[in-house]
PyMOL commands that place a pseudoatom at each C-alpha (Angstrom):
pseudoatom trace, name=CA, resn=MET, resi=1, chain=A, elem=C, hetatm=0, pos=[17.963, -6.342, -20.306]
pseudoatom trace, name=CA, resn=THR, resi=2, chain=A, elem=C, hetatm=0, pos=[14.865, -4.367, -21.171]
pseudoatom trace, name=CA, resn=TYR, resi=3, chain=A, elem=C, hetatm=0, pos=[11.330, -5.707, -20.933]
pseudoatom trace, name=CA, resn=THR, resi=4, chain=A, elem=C, hetatm=0, pos=[8.423, -3.633, -22.150]
pseudoatom trace, name=CA, resn=PRO, resi=5, chain=A, elem=C, hetatm=0, pos=[5.072, -5.147, -21.145]
pseudoatom trace, name=CA, resn=ILE, resi=6, chain=A, elem=C, hetatm=0, pos=[1.887, -4.542, -23.110]
pseudoatom trace, name=CA, resn=ASN, resi=7, chain=A, elem=C, hetatm=0, pos=[-1.783, -4.964, -22.256]
pseudoatom trace, name=CA, resn=LEU, resi=8, chain=A, elem=C, hetatm=0, pos=[-1.470, -4.733, -18.478]
pseudoatom trace, name=CA, resn=GLY, resi=9, chain=A, elem=C, hetatm=0, pos=[-4.718, -4.749, -16.514]
pseudoatom trace, name=CA, resn=TYR, resi=10, chain=A, elem=C, hetatm=0, pos=[-5.829, -1.997, -14.147]
pseudoatom trace, name=CA, resn=SER, resi=11, chain=A, elem=C, hetatm=0, pos=[-5.455, -2.611, -10.382]
pseudoatom trace, name=CA, resn=THR, resi=12, chain=A, elem=C, hetatm=0, pos=[-3.444, -5.763, -11.000]
pseudoatom trace, name=CA, resn=THR, resi=13, chain=A, elem=C, hetatm=0, pos=[-0.351, -6.935, -9.116]
pseudoatom trace, name=CA, resn=TYR, resi=14, chain=A, elem=C, hetatm=0, pos=[2.368, -8.527, -11.224]
pseudoatom trace, name=CA, resn=SER, resi=15, chain=A, elem=C, hetatm=0, pos=[5.304, -10.544, -9.891]
pseudoatom trace, name=CA, resn=ILE, resi=16, chain=A, elem=C, hetatm=0, pos=[8.654, -10.219, -11.638]
pseudoatom trace, name=CA, resn=THR, resi=17, chain=A, elem=C, hetatm=0, pos=[11.564, -12.608, -11.248]
pseudoatom trace, name=CA, resn=ILE, resi=18, chain=A, elem=C, hetatm=0, pos=[15.024, -12.351, -12.761]
pseudoatom trace, name=CA, resn=GLY, resi=19, chain=A, elem=C, hetatm=0, pos=[16.532, -15.804, -12.540]
pseudoatom trace, name=CA, resn=THR, resi=20, chain=A, elem=C, hetatm=0, pos=[20.142, -16.885, -12.108]
pseudoatom trace, name=CA, resn=GLY, resi=21, chain=A, elem=C, hetatm=0, pos=[20.460, -17.300, -15.873]
pseudoatom trace, name=CA, resn=ALA, resi=22, chain=A, elem=C, hetatm=0, pos=[20.634, -13.492, -16.167]
pseudoatom trace, name=CA, resn=LYS, resi=23, chain=A, elem=C, hetatm=0, pos=[24.108, -12.010, -16.518]
pseudoatom trace, name=CA, resn=ASP, resi=24, chain=A, elem=C, hetatm=0, pos=[25.640, -8.694, -15.540]
pseudoatom trace, name=CA, resn=MET, resi=25, chain=A, elem=C, hetatm=0, pos=[27.526, -6.471, -17.994]
pseudoatom trace, name=CA, resn=PRO, resi=26, chain=A, elem=C, hetatm=0, pos=[30.829, -8.410, -17.705]
pseudoatom trace, name=CA, resn=GLY, resi=27, chain=A, elem=C, hetatm=0, pos=[28.918, -11.675, -18.363]
pseudoatom trace, name=CA, resn=ASN, resi=28, chain=A, elem=C, hetatm=0, pos=[28.727, -13.134, -14.851]
pseudoatom trace, name=CA, resn=ASN, resi=29, chain=A, elem=C, hetatm=0, pos=[25.542, -14.939, -13.823]
pseudoatom trace, name=CA, resn=ILE, resi=30, chain=A, elem=C, hetatm=0, pos=[23.695, -13.327, -10.934]
pseudoatom trace, name=CA, resn=LEU, resi=31, chain=A, elem=C, hetatm=0, pos=[24.141, -15.295, -7.708]
pseudoatom trace, name=CA, resn=SER, resi=32, chain=A, elem=C, hetatm=0, pos=[20.482, -15.501, -6.678]
pseudoatom trace, name=CA, resn=ALA, resi=33, chain=A, elem=C, hetatm=0, pos=[17.125, -14.758, -8.220]
pseudoatom trace, name=CA, resn=PHE, resi=34, chain=A, elem=C, hetatm=0, pos=[15.742, -11.269, -7.733]
pseudoatom trace, name=CA, resn=ASN, resi=35, chain=A, elem=C, hetatm=0, pos=[11.978, -10.941, -7.153]
pseudoatom trace, name=CA, resn=TRP, resi=36, chain=A, elem=C, hetatm=0, pos=[9.663, -7.965, -6.819]
pseudoatom trace, name=CA, resn=GLN, resi=37, chain=A, elem=C, hetatm=0, pos=[6.077, -6.955, -7.435]
pseudoatom trace, name=CA, resn=VAL, resi=38, chain=A, elem=C, hetatm=0, pos=[4.416, -3.990, -9.073]
pseudoatom trace, name=CA, resn=THR, resi=39, chain=A, elem=C, hetatm=0, pos=[0.767, -2.975, -8.992]
pseudoatom trace, name=CA, resn=THR, resi=40, chain=A, elem=C, hetatm=0, pos=[-0.844, -1.035, -11.815]
pseudoatom trace, name=CA, resn=GLU, resi=41, chain=A, elem=C, hetatm=0, pos=[-3.018, 1.983, -11.153]
pseudoatom trace, name=CA, resn=PRO, resi=42, chain=A, elem=C, hetatm=0, pos=[-6.806, 1.725, -10.895]
pseudoatom trace, name=CA, resn=LYS, resi=43, chain=A, elem=C, hetatm=0, pos=[-8.885, 2.447, -13.965]
pseudoatom trace, name=CA, resn=PRO, resi=44, chain=A, elem=C, hetatm=0, pos=[-9.377, 6.199, -14.218]
pseudoatom trace, name=CA, resn=GLU, resi=45, chain=A, elem=C, hetatm=0, pos=[-12.899, 7.508, -13.911]
pseudoatom trace, name=CA, resn=ILE, resi=46, chain=A, elem=C, hetatm=0, pos=[-13.923, 9.387, -17.009]
pseudoatom trace, name=CA, resn=ASN, resi=47, chain=A, elem=C, hetatm=0, pos=[-16.689, 11.837, -16.341]
pseudoatom trace, name=CA, resn=LEU, resi=48, chain=A, elem=C, hetatm=0, pos=[-17.784, 13.612, -19.492]
pseudoatom trace, name=CA, resn=ILE, resi=49, chain=A, elem=C, hetatm=0, pos=[-20.350, 15.731, -17.672]
pseudoatom trace, name=CA, resn=LYS, resi=50, chain=A, elem=C, hetatm=0, pos=[-18.954, 18.464, -15.458]
pseudoatom trace, name=CA, resn=ASN, resi=51, chain=A, elem=C, hetatm=0, pos=[-20.625, 18.354, -12.023]
pseudoatom trace, name=CA, resn=GLY, resi=52, chain=A, elem=C, hetatm=0, pos=[-22.811, 15.477, -13.245]
pseudoatom trace, name=CA, resn=GLY, resi=53, chain=A, elem=C, hetatm=0, pos=[-23.802, 14.429, -9.717]
pseudoatom trace, name=CA, resn=PHE, resi=54, chain=A, elem=C, hetatm=0, pos=[-24.557, 18.003, -8.630]
pseudoatom trace, name=CA, resn=GLU, resi=55, chain=A, elem=C, hetatm=0, pos=[-21.767, 17.765, -6.012]
pseudoatom trace, name=CA, resn=SER, resi=56, chain=A, elem=C, hetatm=0, pos=[-21.288, 21.519, -6.478]
pseudoatom trace, name=CA, resn=GLY, resi=57, chain=A, elem=C, hetatm=0, pos=[-24.969, 22.383, -6.553]
pseudoatom trace, name=CA, resn=THR, resi=58, chain=A, elem=C, hetatm=0, pos=[-26.118, 23.626, -9.937]
pseudoatom trace, name=CA, resn=ALA, resi=59, chain=A, elem=C, hetatm=0, pos=[-22.729, 25.103, -10.901]
pseudoatom trace, name=CA, resn=SER, resi=60, chain=A, elem=C, hetatm=0, pos=[-22.090, 24.723, -14.653]
pseudoatom trace, name=CA, resn=TRP, resi=61, chain=A, elem=C, hetatm=0, pos=[-25.727, 23.733, -15.281]
pseudoatom trace, name=CA, resn=MET, resi=62, chain=A, elem=C, hetatm=0, pos=[-28.349, 25.820, -17.094]
pseudoatom trace, name=CA, resn=PHE, resi=63, chain=A, elem=C, hetatm=0, pos=[-32.020, 24.985, -16.841]
pseudoatom trace, name=CA, resn=TYR, resi=64, chain=A, elem=C, hetatm=0, pos=[-34.487, 25.549, -19.650]
pseudoatom trace, name=CA, resn=THR, resi=65, chain=A, elem=C, hetatm=0, pos=[-38.253, 25.272, -19.533]
pseudoatom trace, name=CA, resn=MET, resi=66, chain=A, elem=C, hetatm=0, pos=[-40.372, 24.861, -22.628]
pseudoatom trace, name=CA, resn=VAL, resi=67, chain=A, elem=C, hetatm=0, pos=[-43.641, 26.726, -22.247]
pseudoatom trace, name=CA, resn=GLN, resi=68, chain=A, elem=C, hetatm=0, pos=[-46.413, 26.446, -24.784]
pseudoatom trace, name=CA, resn=VAL, resi=69, chain=A, elem=C, hetatm=0, pos=[-48.644, 29.505, -24.964]
pseudoatom trace, name=CA, resn=LEU, resi=70, chain=A, elem=C, hetatm=0, pos=[-52.248, 28.793, -25.962]
pseudoatom trace, name=CA, resn=SER, resi=71, chain=A, elem=C, hetatm=0, pos=[-54.293, 31.589, -27.409]
for i in range(1, 71): cmd.bond("trace and resi %d" % i, "trace and resi %d" % (i + 1))
show_as sticks, trace
zoom trace
């Protein structure tokens, strides 16, 4: 048996049960239900700006100043 889930949520625990109606390869029903749980990973943080919080000081940042000269 193969089950391919779609649209699973992040950080969500799912319970799976294979009931006694399932059969092994020779066709025998399983003797008792088999249960387990899986938890999906948390949503990944996507940071499009490198060092956006200045955790590494001003690394990877360039500063520009616009100066207007009056004559």
